[in-house]
C-alpha positions as CSV (number, residue, x, y, z in Angstrom):
1,X,0.0,0.0,0.0
2,X,1.2,3.5,-0.7
3,X,0.7,6.6,1.4
4,X,1.7,10.2,0.8
5,X,3.0,12.4,3.6
6,X,3.9,16.1,3.7
7,X,7.5,16.6,4.8
8,X,7.8,19.6,7.0
9,X,5.5,21.9,5.0
10,X,7.7,21.8,1.9
11,X,6.2,21.3,-1.5
12,X,8.3,18.2,-2.1
13,X,6.5,15.0,-1.3
14,X,7.9,11.7,-0.5
15,X,6.2,8.4,-1.2
16,X,6.6,5.9,1.5
17,X,5.8,2.3,0.6
18,X,4.8,0.0,3.5
19,X,4.8,-3.6,2.8
20,X,1.9,-5.0,4.8
21,X,2.9,-8.6,4.3
22,X,6.3,-8.0,5.9
23,X,4.8,-6.2,8.8
24,X,2.9,-9.3,9.9
25,X,4.5,-11.3,12.8
26,X,5.6,-14.8,11.9
27,X,4.8,-17.6,14.2
28,X,7.5,-19.9,15.5
29,X,7.4,-23.7,14.7
30,X,6.3,-24.3,18.4
31,X,3.3,-22.0,17.9
32,X,2.4,-23.7,14.6
33,X,2.3,-27.0,16.4
34,X,-0.2,-25.6,19.0
35,X,-2.4,-24.2,16.3
36,X,-2.6,-27.6,14.5
37,X,-4.2,-29.1,17.7
38,X,-7.2,-26.7,17.8
39,X,-10.7,-28.1,18.2
40,X,-12.3,-28.7,14.8
41,X,-14.9,-26.2,13.6
42,X,-18.5,-27.3,14.4
43,X,-20.3,-24.4,12.8
44,X,-20.0,-22.7,9.5
45,X,-21.0,-19.2,10.6
46,X,-17.4,-17.9,10.9
47,X,-16.3,-19.0,7.4
48,X,-16.7,-16.1,5.1
49,X,-15.8,-17.8,1.9
50,X,-18.9,-19.3,0.4
51,X,-17.2,-22.2,-1.4
52,X,-15.3,-23.2,1.7
53,X,-18.4,-22.8,3.9
54,X,-20.3,-25.2,1.6
55,X,-17.6,-27.8,1.7
56,X,-17.4,-27.5,5.5
57,X,-21.2,-27.8,5.8
58,X,-21.3,-31.0,3.8
59,X,-18.5,-32.5,5.9
60,X,-20.4,-31.7,9.1
61,X,-23.6,-33.2,7.8
62,X,-21.8,-36.3,6.8
63,X,-20.2,-36.6,10.2
64,X,-23.6,-36.2,12.0
65,X,-25.1,-38.8,9.7
66,X,-22.3,-41.3,10.5
67,X,-22.7,-40.7,14.3
68,X,-26.4,-41.2,14.1
69,X,-26.0,-44.4,12.2
70,X,-23.5,-45.7,14.7
71,X,-25.8,-44.9,17.6
72,X,-28.7,-46.6,15.9
73,X,-26.6,-49.8,15.3
74,X,-25.5,-49.8,19.0
75,X,-29.1,-49.6,20.2
76,X,-30.1,-52.4,17.9
77,X,-27.3,-54.6,19.1
78,X,-28.3,-54.0,22.7
79,X,-32.0,-54.7,22.1
80,X,-31.3,-57.9,20.1
81,X,-32.2,-60.9,22.3
82,X,-29.9,-63.2,20.3
83,X,-26.8,-61.3,21.0
84,X,-24.3,-63.2,23.1
85,X,-23.0,-60.1,24.9
86,X,-25.0,-59.5,28.1
87,X,-25.6,-55.8,27.8
88,X,-28.1,-54.0,30.0
89,X,-31.2,-52.9,28.1
90,X,-31.1,-49.2,27.4
91,X,-34.2,-47.3,28.2
92,X,-36.5,-46.6,25.3
93,X,-36.1,-43.1,23.9
94,X,-39.2,-40.9,24.2
95,X,-39.4,-37.9,21.9
96,X,-39.7,-34.6,23.6
97,X,-43.0,-32.8,23.0
98,X,-44.7,-29.8,24.5
99,X,-47.0,-32.0,26.5
100,X,-44.4,-34.2,28.3
101,X,-42.1,-31.2,28.8
102,X,-44.8,-29.2,30.4
103,X,-43.8,-26.8,33.2
104,X,-46.0,-27.5,36.2
105,X,-46.6,-24.7,38.6
106,X,-48.1,-24.7,42.1
107,X,-51.7,-24.9,40.9
108,X,-51.1,-28.4,39.4
109,X,-53.1,-31.1,41.2
110,X,-51.3,-34.4,41.1
111,X,-53.3,-36.2,43.8
112,X,-56.5,-35.1,45.5
113,X,-55.7,-34.2,49.1
114,X,-58.1,-33.3,51.9
115,X,-58.0,-29.6,51.0
116,X,-59.0,-30.3,47.4
117,X,-61.7,-32.7,48.4
118,X,-63.2,-30.2,50.9
119,X,-63.0,-27.4,48.3
120,X,-64.8,-29.6,45.7
121,X,-67.5,-30.5,48.3
122,X,-68.3,-26.9,49.0
123,X,-68.1,-25.3,45.5
124,X,-71.0,-24.1,43.3
125,X,-71.5,-27.5,41.7
126,X,-71.7,-29.6,44.8
127,X,-75.6,-29.9,44.6
128,X,-75.4,-31.2,41.1
129,X,-72.8,-33.9,41.8
130,X,-74.6,-34.9,45.1
131,X,-77.8,-35.5,43.2
132,X,-79.8,-32.7,44.9
133,X,-80.5,-30.9,41.6
134,X,-80.9,-31.9,38.0
135,X,-79.6,-29.8,35.1
136,X,-82.0,-27.6,33.2
137,X,-80.3,-25.6,30.5
138,X,-81.4,-22.4,28.7
139,X,-79.9,-21.7,25.3
140,X,-80.0,-18.4,23.5
141,X,-78.0,-16.5,20.9
142,X,-76.8,-13.1,20.0
143,X,-79.1,-10.6,18.5
144,X,-80.4,-11.3,15.0
145,X,-79.2,-14.8,14.6
146,X,-78.5,-16.2,11.2
147,X,-79.5,-19.4,9.5
148,X,-76.1,-20.9,10.3
149,X,-76.7,-20.3,14.0
150,X,-80.0,-22.2,13.9
151,X,-78.4,-25.2,12.1
152,X,-75.8,-25.3,14.8
153,X,-78.4,-25.1,17.6
154,X,-80.2,-28.1,16.0
155,X,-77.0,-30.2,16.5
156,X,-76.6,-28.8,20.1
157,X,-80.1,-29.9,21.1
158,X,-79.2,-33.5,20.2
159,X,-76.1,-33.3,22.5
160,X,-77.4,-31.5,25.6
161,X,-80.4,-33.0,27.4
162,X,-83.1,-30.9,29.1
163,X,-82.2,-27.9,26.9
164,X,-84.7,-25.1,26.0
165,X,-84.3,-22.3,23.5
166,X,-85.4,-18.7,24.1
167,X,-85.1,-16.0,21.5
168,X,-82.7,-13.2,22.5
169,X,-84.6,-10.3,20.9
170,X,-83.3,-7.0,22.4
171,X,-82.7,-8.2,25.9
172,X,-79.3,-7.6,27.6
173,X,-77.4,-10.5,29.1
174,X,-78.2,-9.5,32.7
175,X,-81.9,-9.5,31.9
176,X,-81.7,-12.9,30.3
177,X,-79.8,-14.2,33.4
178,X,-82.5,-12.8,35.7
179,X,-85.2,-14.4,33.6
180,X,-83.4,-17.8,33.6
181,X,-82.9,-17.8,37.3
182,X,-86.5,-17.0,38.0
183,X,-87.6,-20.0,36.0
184,X,-85.4,-22.5,37.7
185,X,-82.7,-23.0,35.1
186,X,-79.3,-24.2,36.3
187,X,-77.2,-23.1,33.3
188,X,-77.3,-20.5,30.6
189,X,-75.5,-20.9,27.2
190,X,-75.3,-17.8,25.0
191,X,-73.8,-18.5,21.6
192,X,-72.3,-15.6,19.7
193,X,-71.5,-15.1,16.0
194,X,-69.8,-12.5,13.9
195,X,-71.8,-9.8,12.1
196,X,-70.1,-10.1,8.7
197,X,-73.1,-11.3,6.9
198,X,-71.6,-10.4,3.5
199,X,-68.9,-13.1,4.0
200,X,-71.2,-15.5,5.8
201,X,-72.1,-15.7,9.5
202,X,-69.8,-17.8,11.7
203,X,-70.3,-19.0,15.3
204,X,-67.3,-17.7,17.2
205,X,-68.1,-17.5,20.9
206,X,-69.8,-19.1,23.9
207,X,-70.8,-17.6,27.3
208,X,-71.6,-20.2,30.0
209,X,-73.2,-18.9,33.2
210,X,-73.9,-21.3,36.0
211,X,-77.0,-20.4,38.0
212,X,-77.9,-19.1,40.4
213,X,-74.6,-18.0,41.8
214,X,-72.1,-18.4,39.0
215,X,-69.3,-18.7,37.9
216,X,-69.4,-17.4,34.4
217,X,-67.0,-18.5,31.6
218,X,-66.3,-16.9,28.3
219,X,-65.0,-19.1,25.5
220,X,-63.8,-18.5,22.0
221,X,-65.4,-21.1,19.7
222,X,-63.6,-22.3,16.5
223,X,-63.2,-25.2,14.1
224,X,-66.9,-25.9,14.0
225,X,-68.0,-28.8,11.9
226,X,-71.7,-29.6,11.8
227,X,-73.1,-33.1,11.8
228,X,-74.2,-33.0,8.2
229,X,-70.6,-32.3,7.0
230,X,-69.1,-35.3,9.0
231,X,-68.5,-38.3,6.8
232,X,-70.4,-41.5,7.9
233,X,-72.0,-39.7,10.8
234,X,-74.7,-41.2,12.9
235,X,-77.9,-39.9,14.4
236,X,-77.9,-39.4,18.2
237,X,-80.6,-40.8,20.4
238,X,-82.2,-39.2,23.4
239,X,-80.3,-41.3,26.0
240,X,-78.2,-39.5,28.6
241,X,-74.6,-39.7,27.5
242,X,-71.4,-40.8,29.3
243,X,-68.8,-38.1,29.9
244,X,-65.0,-38.3,29.4
245,X,-62.8,-35.4,30.5
246,X,-59.0,-35.6,29.8
247,X,-56.0,-33.5,30.9
248,X,-57.8,-31.1,33.3
249,X,-54.9,-31.2,35.8
250,X,-54.8,-27.7,37.5
251,X,-57.2,-26.2,40.1
252,X,-58.7,-24.0,37.4
253,X,-58.9,-27.0,35.1
254,X,-60.8,-29.0,37.7
255,X,-63.2,-26.0,38.1
256,X,-63.8,-25.7,34.3
257,X,-64.2,-29.5,34.0
258,X,-66.9,-29.6,36.8
259,X,-68.7,-26.7,35.2
260,X,-68.8,-28.5,31.8
261,X,-70.0,-31.7,33.5
262,X,-72.8,-29.8,35.3
263,X,-74.6,-29.3,32.0
264,X,-75.2,-33.1,31.6
265,X,-77.1,-35.4,34.0
266,X,-75.0,-37.6,36.1
267,X,-77.1,-40.6,35.2
268,X,-75.7,-42.1,32.0
269,X,-78.0,-44.5,30.1
270,X,-75.6,-47.1,28.8
271,X,-78.1,-48.6,26.4
272,X,-77.7,-45.5,24.3
273,X,-73.9,-46.1,24.1
274,X,-73.3,-42.3,23.7
275,X,-70.0,-40.7,24.8
276,X,-69.3,-36.9,25.1
277,X,-65.6,-36.1,25.3
278,X,-64.0,-32.9,26.4
279,X,-60.3,-33.3,25.7
280,X,-57.9,-30.5,26.9
281,X,-54.6,-30.2,25.0
282,X,-52.5,-27.1,25.3
283,X,-55.4,-25.2,26.8
284,X,-57.6,-25.9,23.8
285,X,-60.8,-27.9,24.7
286,X,-61.8,-30.3,21.9
287,X,-65.4,-31.4,21.9
288,X,-66.4,-34.7,20.3
289,X,-69.6,-36.8,20.3
290,X,-69.5,-40.6,19.5
291,X,-71.5,-43.8,19.7
292,X,-69.6,-47.0,20.5
293,X,-70.4,-50.6,19.8
294,X,-68.7,-53.9,20.6
295,X,-68.1,-56.6,18.0
296,X,-66.9,-60.2,18.4
297,X,-64.0,-61.3,16.2
298,X,-62.5,-64.7,15.3
299,X,-65.2,-66.8,17.0
300,X,-68.8,-67.8,16.8
301,X,-71.5,-65.5,15.5
302,X,-71.6,-62.2,17.4
303,X,-75.2,-62.7,18.6
304,X,-74.5,-66.3,19.7
305,X,-71.4,-65.3,21.6
306,X,-73.2,-62.5,23.4
307,X,-76.1,-64.8,24.3
308,X,-73.6,-67.4,25.8
309,X,-72.0,-64.6,27.8
310,X,-75.5,-63.4,28.9
311,X,-76.5,-66.9,30.1
312,X,-73.3,-67.2,32.2
313,X,-74.4,-64.1,34.2
314,X,-77.1,-63.8,36.8
315,X,-78.3,-60.5,35.2
316,X,-78.6,-61.5,31.6
317,X,-78.7,-57.9,30.5
318,X,-75.3,-56.2,30.4
319,X,-72.1,-57.3,28.6
320,X,-69.3,-55.3,30.1
321,X,-65.8,-55.0,28.8
322,X,-62.8,-52.7,29.4
323,X,-61.2,-51.3,26.2
324,X,-58.1,-49.1,26.4
325,X,-58.5,-48.5,30.1
326,X,-62.1,-47.1,29.9
327,X,-65.1,-49.0,31.3
328,X,-67.7,-49.3,28.6
329,X,-71.0,-51.1,28.5
330,X,-73.2,-52.4,25.7
331,X,-76.7,-53.6,25.9
332,X,-77.7,-57.0,24.6
333,X,-81.4,-56.3,25.0
334,X,-83.7,-53.4,24.7
335,X,-83.9,-52.7,28.5
336,X,-81.1,-52.3,31.0
337,X,-80.8,-51.7,34.7
338,X,-79.0,-48.3,35.1
339,X,-78.4,-49.0,38.8
340,X,-76.1,-51.9,38.0
341,X,-72.6,-51.3,39.1
342,X,-69.4,-53.1,38.3
343,X,-68.9,-54.5,41.7
344,X,-72.3,-56.2,41.4
345,X,-71.3,-58.1,38.3
346,X,-70.1,-61.7,38.4
347,X,-66.4,-62.5,38.5
348,X,-66.2,-63.8,35.0
349,X,-67.4,-60.3,33.7
350,X,-65.1,-58.3,36.0
351,X,-62.1,-60.2,34.8
352,X,-62.5,-59.2,31.1
353,X,-59.7,-56.6,31.2
354,X,-58.1,-57.5,27.9
355,X,-61.3,-57.6,25.9
356,X,-60.7,-61.3,25.2
357,X,-63.0,-64.2,25.7
358,X,-61.9,-67.6,26.8
359,X,-62.4,-69.4,23.5
360,X,-60.1,-67.1,21.5
361,X,-62.8,-64.7,20.4
362,X,-62.2,-61.0,21.3
363,X,-64.2,-57.9,21.6
364,X,-63.5,-55.0,19.2
365,X,-64.8,-51.5,20.0
366,X,-65.9,-49.4,17.1
367,X,-66.8,-45.7,17.1
368,X,-69.2,-43.7,15.0
369,X,-69.1,-39.9,15.3
370,X,-72.4,-38.2,15.8
371,X,-71.3,-34.6,15.8
372,X,-70.9,-31.8,16.0
373,X,-67.2,-31.2,16.6
374,X,-65.8,-27.9,17.8
375,X,-62.9,-26.4,19.8
376,X,-63.2,-24.1,22.8
377,X,-60.5,-21.6,24.1
378,X,-61.0,-20.2,27.6
379,X,-60.9,-16.4,27.6
380,X,-62.0,-15.4,31.1
381,X,-63.7,-16.7,34.3
382,X,-65.8,-14.5,36.5
383,X,-66.9,-15.2,40.1
384,X,-70.6,-14.9,40.3
385,X,-73.0,-13.7,37.6
386,X,-71.6,-12.3,34.4
387,X,-71.0,-8.6,34.6
388,X,-68.7,-7.0,32.0
389,X,-68.3,-3.7,33.9
390,X,-68.2,-4.5,37.6
391,X,-67.5,-8.3,37.6
392,X,-64.8,-9.9,39.7
393,X,-62.5,-11.8,37.3
394,X,-60.9,-15.0,38.6
395,X,-58.9,-15.5,35.4
396,X,-58.4,-13.4,32.2
397,X,-56.3,-14.8,29.4
398,X,-53.1,-12.8,29.1
399,X,-50.1,-14.6,27.7
400,X,-47.8,-12.1,29.2
401,X,-49.3,-12.6,32.7
402,X,-49.5,-16.4,32.8
403,X,-46.1,-16.8,31.2
404,X,-47.2,-18.7,28.1
405,X,-45.8,-16.0,25.8
406,X,-42.3,-16.4,27.2
407,X,-42.5,-20.2,27.6
408,X,-44.7,-22.4,25.4
409,X,-44.6,-25.2,27.9
410,X,-46.8,-23.4,30.5
411,X,-50.5,-24.0,30.5
412,X,-53.4,-22.9,32.6
413,X,-55.8,-25.9,32.5
């Protein structure tokens, strides 16, 4: 490189050449030996040359591939029962998901202790679960409901027993709550829809108020599929359904689960074989409605097999099996004794835990979806009757407050 300097103010200039290559310090052989023992580069971010970076990236990928193959071969050799080497079985690798890596806070309920049992025995739903009151549900909509709303309500009336529809007209929510409480209703369901009629109305919200003293829950409703659009759907009967609630593991989750259960009678009629499921996953509540049926495989005719099993029992009415850890019942005749409990059944029925009969025949459970299907997202919970201005909020969805915005593994329900 060349630089020009002014020598003492004179007009003569002197060009000074500086050799940059000679100005660099040369490393000794001892230092070169130390540099040759550096840790190999594991990332390509510091390599500026594109061609060299591409070559290094391919080498790193090939190295990772070889290491992964060697680890897989070692696991296969350890799990091979014919291998002569007595190697301890390595634990089965479980993939990491958001569910099994969930961060559990102090509100998580692992086992019901005395405090939890006492709290559940004195909450707003204690009368319902003790059998002192039966559910009576009032259903209404937002103002000026569309045809899509009425088609959705037609499906809801097949799901919720003892439900009655009242037109909203121009009444406020507080007036509707007062009207429902005066007529002995235990729950109020207010379904909301958007007002974009030019693009088609869409059901997008649910307000659930438990009467007479609350609480009140506001949900966002999405992913609605009506029964008519479900492939191979069935038609529901008027029997009281069985209830399944999954993954409600916190104090707030137990409260929401009990509130959802209070809409349905606690007297399931097993001859209807209806199941209503509320499945919580990542704070989204998935609603499904099915009918189940048992079939006998690899044996005699299904009816003959069921009759033989009926004759071996003193009741002759219920065939009971356990499929995938859930206790299910199917009716062999038109009538069934609802008061029959599992402990009252004979030993040969209670021992059917693998859904297998003694002669090699096996039960197979088959499901038929009845619809509708939808997804609920909890937005807020109020203590007492719903009041948007002066209500006391027990929970309001705020990702910054509950920590789910900073950590995806934190959940409320």
